[in-house]
N, C-alpha and C positions, 0 to 999 in steps of 0.2 A: 177691963175682962168681958162684961156683958157685950160690948161692942165687937168684941173678937168670937162670941157666940151665936151671935145674931145671925150671921153666914149659915153656919151649920144648921141652926134651928129653922131658916128660911129651908135649907136644902132638904132637911129630915120632914119639914111639912110638904113639900113638892113631892118627893119620893111617896109619901102615903097618899096624896090625893093622885098621883099616877097610877100605884097599884090598884087602887080602886077603879077607876078610868079603864087600866086594863083589863081586870075583870068583868066589867060592864061589857066589854066592845066582845071580848072572847065568849062569853055565856048567853049575852042576848043579841048580838048584831054579828056573830060566827066569825069573826075575826080569827083566820089561821095563826095558832101560837106556836107553830111546826113547821119547819123549810119544806117545800115541796119536793114532789118526790118523781124520778123517771123509771121508768122499765129499764133494767139492768138484763143482759143474758149472762152467764155462767162465765165468770171469770171476768167482768167488765168492772172498772172501778167506779168511785164516784165521789166527788170532792164537793162539799156544802161549806160556804161562808158566808160573812155578812161586811158590811162596811166595817172599816177600821174606826178605833176611837177618835182617831183626829179629824174625820167625816163630822162626828158630833160636833166638835170643839169648831169645827169650822162653819157647820149651821148655825151653832150659837153664838158663833162671830157675828154672821150676818144679821142674826136676829137682832143684838145689842144695838149694832151700828144703826140699822134700819129702826129701832125703839129710840135711842136718842135723837135719830132725826124728828121722828115724828112728837116725841115728847118736847125737843127744844117749840116746833111749830104751834104745838098747842099750847104752850107757857107763854110765847108771843103772844098768840091770838087772844088767849084770857087776860094777858098784859093789857092790852089795846081795847079790851072790852071793859075792862075794871076803870082803866083813866075816862072813857067816855062814858060809862055808866055805872059806877061804884055798886050799886046794890045790885044789877044785872049780874055782874062779875062775882059777888059774892056768894049769890046765889047757885051759878053755873060753877063753882069752885069744886065743890063736892061731887055732884053727879060726873063732872069732866074725871076727876082722878078715878072715880069707880070704873068707869069705861074704859079710860087707861089703865089700870090694873087687870082688869078683865079681859082686853084685849092681851096684853101681855103674857098674861097665864095661860089661855087659849092657844097661841102662837106656843109657848115653851113645851105644852104639853102635846102638841101638832109635831114639833121637832124631834123629839124623843120617839113617838108612834113613826113618824118617819121611819128611824133610824131601826127601831126594833121590827118592823115589819118589812124589810128591805133583805130579799135571801137571791145568792146566788149559786146553782147548782151546775157543777160540770161532769159531765160523764165523756167515757170512751166517743160517743157518737155525736153529742148534743149540749146545748147550752141551755138552760132553763133561768129567767129573772123574773120576779116576785116583787112587786111594791104595792103600796095603796092600802088606805084603811075603810071609806066607806065602800070605794068602787076598788075593787082588787084589779090589777092589772099582773096578767102572766103571759110570757111571751116564749116559745122555744125555738131555738135556732138550730137547725141540724147542720153540721159542720161541712157535710157535701155541696153547701148552698152559700158559703160562707165566703166572699170575695177579698177582702179585705178588714183589717186587724190592728189598728193603731192605738198609741196611747195620748193620751190628752194631760196635760197640766198648765195650769197656770199658776202664776206668781203667789196669789194665796193661796194656793191648794200646796204648792211648795212650801211654803211655810209650814203648814198644817201636816205636813209629810204624807200626803195622799195625791193621786193622781185618778185618771177614768181610762177606763179601755171602752172601746167604739168596736163595733163590731157589723161590719154592713154585709149585705147580701143581695143577690139578683133577686129576690123574690122565692117561695117557697116554702120560706120558715113559717111554720103552725104556730098560732096561740091560742090561747084560751084566755079572753077578754081583749085588751087594744095594745099594740105595741107603742114602745117609748118613741118610735118617730120612723117614718116612712118616707125615704127620699124621693127625687122626682123621677125618678126611673124606674117606682115601683118596687124598688127593694126594700128589705126590711130593715131596722138598724136597733141593735141591742145594745144599752149602756151599762157597763158595769162601772158603776163612781165609786168615789169614796173609800178606794182599796189602799193598802200601804205596799201592795208586792204586786204592782200593775205590770210591771216588765215581765216577772214571772207567771202570770195570770196570760198574758199575751203569747207568751214561749209555750206553755202549755197548749193553750188553742192551734197554735201553729202546726204543733207537731201531732196534736190529734186529727187534724186536718188532713194533713200529708197521709197518717196513717188507715184515717177513713178512707181516702181518694186511691190511694194504692192498693188497699183490699178490696175497695169495692162492694159487692154484695156476695162476693165468694167465688163469682165464676174465675177469676183469673188463677185461681189456684187447683182448680179440676180443669184437668185437659180435656178438649171437645172431643167428643167421639168418632167427629168426622173430620179431624184435624190431621193432615198426612196421608201417603196413599203407600202401600208395600206392594211387594210384587205381584203378589196375588189379584190384588183388585188392577195393577195395570192389565194382569195377563185376560183376566175377564173383558176388561175395555176393549182388548184388541179381538177377543173373539167375538163378541158383538159386531163389532165395527167389520169384521170379515164375514160375518153372516148376512150383514146387510148390504155387504159389497155384492156378495153371491146372488142374493135376492133379485 
């Protein structure tokens, strides 16, 4: 029974430590604990979401895989030292274990912080992405500048039920902080990663792109006052022409 309770106890300890770290980051380092906002006109909609729980499992899987590799390398190195110099190996055992556990704990905390500080906001006219802990990256991309929207999913991401949506622009997307990526042509790239409804998000962005471009700034909806000529206008022009010819 004690063996079954051990993972639960470790999980509770980890959660308690994480809550304390989160409070410190929010209160002392001003890490935002709320999603970003965008200005909305009357009648506009706004959708806010975070990565799916599968993304957290995906990050933890990578973490455990890397930890196993590093731990194995550390054990083999320690065993070699122990065989070559038993006293040195015994003296290094405890510090090496402390360092390994400390690195594992920091990595575990970083994974959860990365997950909890990633936000995506989609309005009728733009997309905003925020991520980061010490340095907060916040990118805003207007749909008028978007050139391409694609879904990317590797085998491991498929296993965890997540995918990424990549939004490419030809430049002009504003940002507060730094962009996730800038392509060779100077355009901006926004990455919505680790979501379970990637195809729906892609379709949503494409639909709002079409709506934004068809509406423009609203000029197409208002007839231009100089557009079209009626009979009175033509009569005045003929009169001016005749006066110029007579002169």
